[in-house]
CHARMM internal coordinates of N, CA and C (Angstrom, degrees):
IC EDIT
DIST 1 N 1 CA 1.4660
DIST 1 CA 1 C 1.5051
ANGL 1 N 1 CA 1 C 107.25
DIST 1 C 2 N 1.3047
ANGL 1 CA 1 C 2 N 115.57
DIHE 1 N 1 CA 1 C 2 N 128.95
DIST 2 N 2 CA 1.4510
ANGL 1 C 2 N 2 CA 123.53
DIHE 1 CA 1 C 2 N 2 CA -176.94
DIST 2 CA 2 C 1.5492
ANGL 2 N 2 CA 2 C 106.99
DIHE 1 C 2 N 2 CA 2 C -98.88
DIST 2 C 3 N 1.3234
ANGL 2 CA 2 C 3 N 115.64
DIHE 2 N 2 CA 2 C 3 N 124.65
DIST 3 N 3 CA 1.4703
ANGL 2 C 3 N 3 CA 121.46
DIHE 2 CA 2 C 3 N 3 CA 178.51
DIST 3 CA 3 C 1.5094
ANGL 3 N 3 CA 3 C 110.93
DIHE 2 C 3 N 3 CA 3 C -77.69
DIST 3 C 4 N 1.3097
ANGL 3 CA 3 C 4 N 115.60
DIHE 3 N 3 CA 3 C 4 N 141.05
DIST 4 N 4 CA 1.4763
ANGL 3 C 4 N 4 CA 121.13
DIHE 3 CA 3 C 4 N 4 CA 178.16
DIST 4 CA 4 C 1.5225
ANGL 4 N 4 CA 4 C 107.95
DIHE 3 C 4 N 4 CA 4 C -112.38
DIST 4 C 5 N 1.2512
ANGL 4 CA 4 C 5 N 122.97
DIHE 4 N 4 CA 4 C 5 N 149.58
DIST 5 N 5 CA 1.4803
ANGL 4 C 5 N 5 CA 123.17
DIHE 4 CA 4 C 5 N 5 CA -10.58
DIST 5 CA 5 C 1.5222
ANGL 5 N 5 CA 5 C 112.64
DIHE 4 C 5 N 5 CA 5 C -81.07
DIST 5 C 6 N 1.2620
ANGL 5 CA 5 C 6 N 114.07
DIHE 5 N 5 CA 5 C 6 N 142.34
DIST 6 N 6 CA 1.4814
ANGL 5 C 6 N 6 CA 117.96
DIHE 5 CA 5 C 6 N 6 CA 177.83
DIST 6 CA 6 C 1.4863
ANGL 6 N 6 CA 6 C 111.80
DIHE 5 C 6 N 6 CA 6 C -111.25
DIST 6 C 7 N 1.3617
ANGL 6 CA 6 C 7 N 118.33
DIHE 6 N 6 CA 6 C 7 N 0.72
DIST 7 N 7 CA 1.4587
ANGL 6 C 7 N 7 CA 121.05
DIHE 6 CA 6 C 7 N 7 CA 179.47
DIST 7 CA 7 C 1.5283
ANGL 7 N 7 CA 7 C 111.02
DIHE 6 C 7 N 7 CA 7 C -156.97
DIST 7 C 8 N 1.2748
ANGL 7 CA 7 C 8 N 114.52
DIHE 7 N 7 CA 7 C 8 N 167.77
DIST 8 N 8 CA 1.4913
ANGL 7 C 8 N 8 CA 119.34
DIHE 7 CA 7 C 8 N 8 CA 174.42
DIST 8 CA 8 C 1.5000
ANGL 8 N 8 CA 8 C 110.34
DIHE 7 C 8 N 8 CA 8 C -64.76
DIST 8 C 9 N 1.3300
ANGL 8 CA 8 C 9 N 116.50
DIHE 8 N 8 CA 8 C 9 N -27.44
DIST 9 N 9 CA 1.4844
ANGL 8 C 9 N 9 CA 118.99
DIHE 8 CA 8 C 9 N 9 CA 176.63
DIST 9 CA 9 C 1.4894
ANGL 9 N 9 CA 9 C 111.40
DIHE 8 C 9 N 9 CA 9 C -65.40
DIST 9 C 10 N 1.3524
ANGL 9 CA 9 C 10 N 117.67
DIHE 9 N 9 CA 9 C 10 N -40.68
DIST 10 N 10 CA 1.4670
ANGL 9 C 10 N 10 CA 120.60
DIHE 9 CA 9 C 10 N 10 CA 178.21
DIST 10 CA 10 C 1.5108
ANGL 10 N 10 CA 10 C 109.50
DIHE 9 C 10 N 10 CA 10 C -61.37
DIST 10 C 11 N 1.3322
ANGL 10 CA 10 C 11 N 118.17
DIHE 10 N 10 CA 10 C 11 N -42.14
DIST 11 N 11 CA 1.4425
ANGL 10 C 11 N 11 CA 121.07
DIHE 10 CA 10 C 11 N 11 CA 178.19
DIST 11 CA 11 C 1.5240
ANGL 11 N 11 CA 11 C 112.42
DIHE 10 C 11 N 11 CA 11 C -63.37
DIST 11 C 12 N 1.3139
ANGL 11 CA 11 C 12 N 118.18
DIHE 11 N 11 CA 11 C 12 N -44.70
DIST 12 N 12 CA 1.4365
ANGL 11 C 12 N 12 CA 122.20
DIHE 11 CA 11 C 12 N 12 CA 176.66
DIST 12 CA 12 C 1.4989
ANGL 12 N 12 CA 12 C 112.27
DIHE 11 C 12 N 12 CA 12 C -59.42
DIST 12 C 13 N 1.3335
ANGL 12 CA 12 C 13 N 117.28
DIHE 12 N 12 CA 12 C 13 N -45.84
DIST 13 N 13 CA 1.4677
ANGL 12 C 13 N 13 CA 121.79
DIHE 12 CA 12 C 13 N 13 CA -179.65
DIST 13 CA 13 C 1.5117
ANGL 13 N 13 CA 13 C 109.72
DIHE 12 C 13 N 13 CA 13 C -62.98
DIST 13 C 14 N 1.3093
ANGL 13 CA 13 C 14 N 117.34
DIHE 13 N 13 CA 13 C 14 N -43.39
DIST 14 N 14 CA 1.4591
ANGL 13 C 14 N 14 CA 120.61
DIHE 13 CA 13 C 14 N 14 CA -176.76
DIST 14 CA 14 C 1.5316
ANGL 14 N 14 CA 14 C 113.16
DIHE 13 C 14 N 14 CA 14 C -61.40
DIST 14 C 15 N 1.2944
ANGL 14 CA 14 C 15 N 117.23
DIHE 14 N 14 CA 14 C 15 N -41.70
DIST 15 N 15 CA 1.4484
ANGL 14 C 15 N 15 CA 122.44
DIHE 14 CA 14 C 15 N 15 CA -178.82
DIST 15 CA 15 C 1.5154
ANGL 15 N 15 CA 15 C 115.89
DIHE 14 C 15 N 15 CA 15 C -96.21
DIST 15 C 16 N 1.3655
ANGL 15 CA 15 C 16 N 115.86
DIHE 15 N 15 CA 15 C 16 N -3.79
DIST 16 N 16 CA 1.4570
ANGL 15 C 16 N 16 CA 118.69
DIHE 15 CA 15 C 16 N 16 CA 179.54
DIST 16 CA 16 C 1.5172
ANGL 16 N 16 CA 16 C 111.88
DIHE 15 C 16 N 16 CA 16 C 73.09
DIST 16 C 17 N 1.3051
ANGL 16 CA 16 C 17 N 117.54
DIHE 16 N 16 CA 16 C 17 N 28.52
DIST 17 N 17 CA 1.4539
ANGL 16 C 17 N 17 CA 122.33
DIHE 16 CA 16 C 17 N 17 CA 179.49
DIST 17 CA 17 C 1.5404
ANGL 17 N 17 CA 17 C 110.64
DIHE 16 C 17 N 17 CA 17 C -102.99
DIST 17 C 18 N 1.3007
ANGL 17 CA 17 C 18 N 116.78
DIHE 17 N 17 CA 17 C 18 N 161.66
DIST 18 N 18 CA 1.4868
ANGL 17 C 18 N 18 CA 118.55
DIHE 17 CA 17 C 18 N 18 CA 176.49
DIST 18 CA 18 C 1.4861
ANGL 18 N 18 CA 18 C 108.88
DIHE 17 C 18 N 18 CA 18 C -74.59
DIST 18 C 19 N 1.3317
ANGL 18 CA 18 C 19 N 116.72
DIHE 18 N 18 CA 18 C 19 N 149.86
DIST 19 N 19 CA 1.4357
ANGL 18 C 19 N 19 CA 122.36
DIHE 18 CA 18 C 19 N 19 CA 177.00
DIST 19 CA 19 C 1.5817
ANGL 19 N 19 CA 19 C 112.16
DIHE 18 C 19 N 19 CA 19 C -60.94
DIST 19 C 20 N 1.3334
ANGL 19 CA 19 C 20 N 118.00
DIHE 19 N 19 CA 19 C 20 N -43.93
DIST 20 N 20 CA 1.4376
ANGL 19 C 20 N 20 CA 117.22
DIHE 19 CA 19 C 20 N 20 CA 178.43
DIST 20 CA 20 C 1.5392
ANGL 20 N 20 CA 20 C 113.22
DIHE 19 C 20 N 20 CA 20 C -61.48
DIST 20 C 21 N 1.3416
ANGL 20 CA 20 C 21 N 115.99
DIHE 20 N 20 CA 20 C 21 N -36.46
DIST 21 N 21 CA 1.4673
ANGL 20 C 21 N 21 CA 120.19
DIHE 20 CA 20 C 21 N 21 CA 179.63
DIST 21 CA 21 C 1.5272
ANGL 21 N 21 CA 21 C 109.90
DIHE 20 C 21 N 21 CA 21 C -65.98
DIST 21 C 22 N 1.2993
ANGL 21 CA 21 C 22 N 118.31
DIHE 21 N 21 CA 21 C 22 N -44.26
DIST 22 N 22 CA 1.4533
ANGL 21 C 22 N 22 CA 121.03
DIHE 21 CA 21 C 22 N 22 CA 176.65
DIST 22 CA 22 C 1.4890
ANGL 22 N 22 CA 22 C 111.23
DIHE 21 C 22 N 22 CA 22 C -59.29
DIST 22 C 23 N 1.3241
ANGL 22 CA 22 C 23 N 117.94
DIHE 22 N 22 CA 22 C 23 N -44.18
DIST 23 N 23 CA 1.4416
ANGL 22 C 23 N 23 CA 121.72
DIHE 22 CA 22 C 23 N 23 CA 177.04
DIST 23 CA 23 C 1.5205
ANGL 23 N 23 CA 23 C 112.24
DIHE 22 C 23 N 23 CA 23 C -58.35
DIST 23 C 24 N 1.3476
ANGL 23 CA 23 C 24 N 116.24
DIHE 23 N 23 CA 23 C 24 N -43.55
DIST 24 N 24 CA 1.4560
ANGL 23 C 24 N 24 CA 119.71
DIHE 23 CA 23 C 24 N 24 CA 179.35
DIST 24 CA 24 C 1.5403
ANGL 24 N 24 CA 24 C 111.80
DIHE 23 C 24 N 24 CA 24 C -66.98
DIST 24 C 25 N 1.3274
ANGL 24 CA 24 C 25 N 116.32
DIHE 24 N 24 CA 24 C 25 N -37.88
DIST 25 N 25 CA 1.5042
ANGL 24 C 25 N 25 CA 120.19
DIHE 24 CA 24 C 25 N 25 CA 178.11
DIST 25 CA 25 C 1.5397
ANGL 25 N 25 CA 25 C 108.29
DIHE 24 C 25 N 25 CA 25 C -61.40
DIST 25 C 26 N 1.3316
ANGL 25 CA 25 C 26 N 116.10
DIHE 25 N 25 CA 25 C 26 N -50.73
DIST 26 N 26 CA 1.5023
ANGL 25 C 26 N 26 CA 120.44
DIHE 25 CA 25 C 26 N 26 CA -177.47
DIST 26 CA 26 C 1.4875
ANGL 26 N 26 CA 26 C 111.91
DIHE 25 C 26 N 26 CA 26 C -62.75
DIST 26 C 27 N 1.3169
ANGL 26 CA 26 C 27 N 118.58
DIHE 26 N 26 CA 26 C 27 N -37.52
DIST 27 N 27 CA 1.4505
ANGL 26 C 27 N 27 CA 122.00
DIHE 26 CA 26 C 27 N 27 CA -177.55
DIST 27 CA 27 C 1.5690
ANGL 27 N 27 CA 27 C 113.69
DIHE 26 C 27 N 27 CA 27 C -90.32
DIST 27 C 28 N 1.3267
ANGL 27 CA 27 C 28 N 116.27
DIHE 27 N 27 CA 27 C 28 N 4.72
DIST 28 N 28 CA 1.4608
ANGL 27 C 28 N 28 CA 120.32
DIHE 27 CA 27 C 28 N 28 CA 174.94
DIST 28 CA 28 C 1.5280
ANGL 28 N 28 CA 28 C 114.79
DIHE 27 C 28 N 28 CA 28 C 71.92
DIST 28 C 29 N 1.3320
ANGL 28 CA 28 C 29 N 116.57
DIHE 28 N 28 CA 28 C 29 N 28.47
DIST 29 N 29 CA 1.4674
ANGL 28 C 29 N 29 CA 118.27
DIHE 28 CA 28 C 29 N 29 CA -177.35
DIST 29 CA 29 C 1.5364
ANGL 29 N 29 CA 29 C 111.75
DIHE 28 C 29 N 29 CA 29 C -108.49
DIST 29 C 30 N 1.3191
ANGL 29 CA 29 C 30 N 115.28
DIHE 29 N 29 CA 29 C 30 N 39.08
DIST 30 N 30 CA 1.4771
ANGL 29 C 30 N 30 CA 119.07
DIHE 29 CA 29 C 30 N 30 CA 175.49
DIST 30 CA 30 C 1.5132
ANGL 30 N 30 CA 30 C 106.73
DIHE 29 C 30 N 30 CA 30 C -127.98
DIST 30 C 31 N 1.3534
ANGL 30 CA 30 C 31 N 116.11
DIHE 30 N 30 CA 30 C 31 N 160.24
DIST 31 N 31 CA 1.4396
ANGL 30 C 31 N 31 CA 121.17
DIHE 30 CA 30 C 31 N 31 CA 179.54
DIST 31 CA 31 C 1.5386
ANGL 31 N 31 CA 31 C 111.67
DIHE 30 C 31 N 31 CA 31 C -63.23
DIST 31 C 32 N 1.3136
ANGL 31 CA 31 C 32 N 118.03
DIHE 31 N 31 CA 31 C 32 N 138.16
DIST 32 N 32 CA 1.4830
ANGL 31 C 32 N 32 CA 119.82
DIHE 31 CA 31 C 32 N 32 CA -179.21
DIST 32 CA 32 C 1.5412
ANGL 32 N 32 CA 32 C 111.70
DIHE 31 C 32 N 32 CA 32 C -76.52
DIST 32 C 33 N 1.3126
ANGL 32 CA 32 C 33 N 115.71
DIHE 32 N 32 CA 32 C 33 N 92.35
DIST 33 N 33 CA 1.4861
ANGL 32 C 33 N 33 CA 119.72
DIHE 32 CA 32 C 33 N 33 CA -179.34
DIST 33 CA 33 C 1.5139
ANGL 33 N 33 CA 33 C 106.53
DIHE 32 C 33 N 33 CA 33 C -120.65
DIST 33 C 34 N 1.3429
ANGL 33 CA 33 C 34 N 114.49
DIHE 33 N 33 CA 33 C 34 N 175.11
DIST 34 N 34 CA 1.4784
ANGL 33 C 34 N 34 CA 119.41
DIHE 33 CA 33 C 34 N 34 CA 174.84
DIST 34 CA 34 C 1.5055
ANGL 34 N 34 CA 34 C 110.46
DIHE 33 C 34 N 34 CA 34 C -62.05
DIST 34 C 35 N 1.3254
ANGL 34 CA 34 C 35 N 117.98
DIHE 34 N 34 CA 34 C 35 N -41.61
DIST 35 N 35 CA 1.4349
ANGL 34 C 35 N 35 CA 123.25
DIHE 34 CA 34 C 35 N 35 CA 178.09
DIST 35 CA 35 C 1.5176
ANGL 35 N 35 CA 35 C 113.50
DIHE 34 C 35 N 35 CA 35 C -59.24
DIST 35 C 36 N 1.3256
ANGL 35 CA 35 C 36 N 114.49
DIHE 35 N 35 CA 35 C 36 N -44.41
DIST 36 N 36 CA 1.4619
ANGL 35 C 36 N 36 CA 119.56
DIHE 35 CA 35 C 36 N 36 CA 175.82
DIST 36 CA 36 C 1.5130
ANGL 36 N 36 CA 36 C 111.19
DIHE 35 C 36 N 36 CA 36 C -58.39
DIST 36 C 37 N 1.3030
ANGL 36 CA 36 C 37 N 116.63
DIHE 36 N 36 CA 36 C 37 N -49.59
DIST 37 N 37 CA 1.4573
ANGL 36 C 37 N 37 CA 122.50
DIHE 36 CA 36 C 37 N 37 CA 179.94
DIST 37 CA 37 C 1.5243
ANGL 37 N 37 CA 37 C 111.05
DIHE 36 C 37 N 37 CA 37 C -57.04
DIST 37 C 38 N 1.3212
ANGL 37 CA 37 C 38 N 115.43
DIHE 37 N 37 CA 37 C 38 N -43.57
DIST 38 N 38 CA 1.4634
ANGL 37 C 38 N 38 CA 121.34
DIHE 37 CA 37 C 38 N 38 CA -179.02
DIST 38 CA 38 C 1.5641
ANGL 38 N 38 CA 38 C 111.46
DIHE 37 C 38 N 38 CA 38 C -62.30
DIST 38 C 39 N 1.3579
ANGL 38 CA 38 C 39 N 115.20
DIHE 38 N 38 CA 38 C 39 N -42.93
DIST 39 N 39 CA 1.4541
ANGL 38 C 39 N 39 CA 117.71
DIHE 38 CA 38 C 39 N 39 CA 179.39
DIST 39 CA 39 C 1.5349
ANGL 39 N 39 CA 39 C 112.36
DIHE 38 C 39 N 39 CA 39 C -67.83
DIST 39 C 40 N 1.3286
ANGL 39 CA 39 C 40 N 116.59
DIHE 39 N 39 CA 39 C 40 N -38.26
DIST 40 N 40 CA 1.4533
ANGL 39 C 40 N 40 CA 120.01
DIHE 39 CA 39 C 40 N 40 CA 177.94
DIST 40 CA 40 C 1.5218
ANGL 40 N 40 CA 40 C 109.65
DIHE 39 C 40 N 40 CA 40 C -63.89
DIST 40 C 41 N 1.3252
ANGL 40 CA 40 C 41 N 118.17
DIHE 40 N 40 CA 40 C 41 N -42.32
DIST 41 N 41 CA 1.5020
ANGL 40 C 41 N 41 CA 119.94
DIHE 40 CA 40 C 41 N 41 CA 177.72
DIST 41 CA 41 C 1.5215
ANGL 41 N 41 CA 41 C 110.37
DIHE 40 C 41 N 41 CA 41 C -61.59
DIST 41 C 42 N 1.3594
ANGL 41 CA 41 C 42 N 117.21
DIHE 41 N 41 CA 41 C 42 N -42.70
DIST 42 N 42 CA 1.4470
ANGL 41 C 42 N 42 CA 118.78
DIHE 41 CA 41 C 42 N 42 CA 179.63
DIST 42 CA 42 C 1.4852
ANGL 42 N 42 CA 42 C 112.91
DIHE 41 C 42 N 42 CA 42 C -65.68
DIST 42 C 43 N 1.3123
ANGL 42 CA 42 C 43 N 117.74
DIHE 42 N 42 CA 42 C 43 N -39.75
DIST 43 N 43 CA 1.4441
ANGL 42 C 43 N 43 CA 121.42
DIHE 42 CA 42 C 43 N 43 CA 177.90
DIST 43 CA 43 C 1.5304
ANGL 43 N 43 CA 43 C 110.51
DIHE 42 C 43 N 43 CA 43 C -65.16
DIST 43 C 44 N 1.3437
ANGL 43 CA 43 C 44 N 117.03
DIHE 43 N 43 CA 43 C 44 N -43.30
DIST 44 N 44 CA 1.4649
ANGL 43 C 44 N 44 CA 119.96
DIHE 43 CA 43 C 44 N 44 CA 179.08
DIST 44 CA 44 C 1.5164
ANGL 44 N 44 CA 44 C 112.35
DIHE 43 C 44 N 44 CA 44 C -59.07
DIST 44 C 45 N 1.3836
ANGL 44 CA 44 C 45 N 115.38
DIHE 44 N 44 CA 44 C 45 N -43.11
DIST 45 N 45 CA 1.4507
ANGL 44 C 45 N 45 CA 120.53
DIHE 44 CA 44 C 45 N 45 CA 177.35
DIST 45 CA 45 C 1.5263
ANGL 45 N 45 CA 45 C 111.57
DIHE 44 C 45 N 45 CA 45 C -61.01
DIST 45 C 46 N 1.3270
ANGL 45 CA 45 C 46 N 113.37
DIHE 45 N 45 CA 45 C 46 N -43.36
DIST 46 N 46 CA 1.5051
ANGL 45 C 46 N 46 CA 118.40
DIHE 45 CA 45 C 46 N 46 CA -177.55
DIST 46 CA 46 C 1.5226
ANGL 46 N 46 CA 46 C 111.88
DIHE 45 C 46 N 46 CA 46 C -64.63
DIST 46 C 47 N 1.2868
ANGL 46 CA 46 C 47 N 117.46
DIHE 46 N 46 CA 46 C 47 N -38.08
DIST 47 N 47 CA 1.4759
ANGL 46 C 47 N 47 CA 119.24
DIHE 46 CA 46 C 47 N 47 CA -178.80
DIST 47 CA 47 C 1.5323
ANGL 47 N 47 CA 47 C 111.21
DIHE 46 C 47 N 47 CA 47 C -87.84
DIST 47 C 48 N 1.3170
ANGL 47 CA 47 C 48 N 118.46
DIHE 47 N 47 CA 47 C 48 N -4.00
DIST 48 N 48 CA 1.4470
ANGL 47 C 48 N 48 CA 120.65
DIHE 47 CA 47 C 48 N 48 CA 173.98
DIST 48 CA 48 C 1.4895
ANGL 48 N 48 CA 48 C 116.85
DIHE 47 C 48 N 48 CA 48 C 90.80
DIST 48 C 49 N 1.2955
ANGL 48 CA 48 C 49 N 119.66
DIHE 48 N 48 CA 48 C 49 N 21.61
DIST 49 N 49 CA 1.4754
ANGL 48 C 49 N 49 CA 121.89
DIHE 48 CA 48 C 49 N 49 CA -178.69
DIST 49 CA 49 C 1.5166
ANGL 49 N 49 CA 49 C 111.48
DIHE 48 C 49 N 49 CA 49 C -116.55
DIST 49 C 50 N 1.3229
ANGL 49 CA 49 C 50 N 118.41
DIHE 49 N 49 CA 49 C 50 N 4.01
DIST 50 N 50 CA 1.4727
ANGL 49 C 50 N 50 CA 121.46
DIHE 49 CA 49 C 50 N 50 CA -178.43
DIST 50 CA 50 C 1.4976
ANGL 50 N 50 CA 50 C 111.44
DIHE 49 C 50 N 50 CA 50 C -112.10
DIST 50 C 51 N 1.3121
ANGL 50 CA 50 C 51 N 114.68
DIHE 50 N 50 CA 50 C 51 N 170.16
DIST 51 N 51 CA 1.4685
ANGL 50 C 51 N 51 CA 119.53
DIHE 50 CA 50 C 51 N 51 CA 175.96
DIST 51 CA 51 C 1.5287
ANGL 51 N 51 CA 51 C 110.41
DIHE 50 C 51 N 51 CA 51 C -133.93
END
COOR INIT
IC SEED 1 N 1 CA 1 C
IC BUILD
């Protein structure tokens, strides 16, 4: 059984985001906006590191 998410691709597919955008979010290369903060929170919850 493979656990998800196991890649940035899994995250992009789950949220309907582009793979490059997910990479930029994770690596901190996007403008600090409310939208950016919201996506980071959602991704953290999805991967199990948020509360």
